[in-house]
C-alpha positions in Angstrom: -22.9 27.6 -41.8 -25.6 27.8 -38.8 -29.2 27.4 -39.6 -31.5 29.3 -37.8 -33.2 25.8 -36.2 -30.1 24.8 -34.6 -28.6 28.1 -33.3 -28.7 28.8 -29.6 -30.3 25.7 -28.7 -29.6 23.4 -26.0 -28.0 19.9 -26.7 -31.1 17.4 -26.2 -31.2 15.9 -22.9 -30.6 12.1 -22.5 -30.9 9.9 -19.9 -27.3 9.6 -19.7 -27.0 13.3 -19.3 -29.7 13.6 -16.9 -27.4 10.9 -14.8 -24.4 12.7 -14.9 -26.1 15.8 -14.0 -27.9 14.1 -10.6 -24.3 12.4 -9.9 -23.0 15.8 -9.9 -25.6 17.3 -7.7 -25.1 14.3 -5.4 -20.9 15.0 -5.3 -22.0 18.7 -4.5 -24.2 17.8 -1.6 -22.0 15.5 -0.3 -19.1 18.1 -0.4 -21.6 20.5 1.1 -22.8 18.2 4.1 -18.7 17.3 4.8 -17.9 21.3 4.9 -21.1 22.0 7.5 -19.8 18.9 9.7 -16.5 20.0 10.0 -17.2 23.7 10.8 -18.1 22.7 14.3 -14.5 21.5 14.5 -12.9 24.4 12.8 -14.8 27.0 15.1 -13.7 25.0 18.2 -10.1 24.8 16.9 -10.0 28.3 16.0 -11.6 29.1 19.6 -9.3 27.2 21.5 -6.2 29.1 19.0 -7.3 32.4 20.3 -7.6 31.4 23.8 -4.0 29.6 24.2 -2.9 32.9 22.2 -4.7 35.0 25.2 -3.2 33.7 27.8 0.3 33.4 26.4 0.4 37.1 26.2 -1.2 37.4 29.9 1.8 35.4 31.0 3.9 37.7 28.8 2.5 40.9 30.5 3.0 39.2 34.4 6.5 38.6 33.4 7.5 42.3 32.5 
């Protein structure tokens, strides 16, 4: 049975949990930074694909 003093309380924050939390935040930040760095490349790839598709459609229209 739970006592009223321990019900709803968080586990104690130790140095080990602080380090794990800090590592988790560092990994999350690294992932976000990687995604941000890749976005311009992705945008360029999407734009290039759209341009190729547009040019291909124009070529097909001219042939008809």
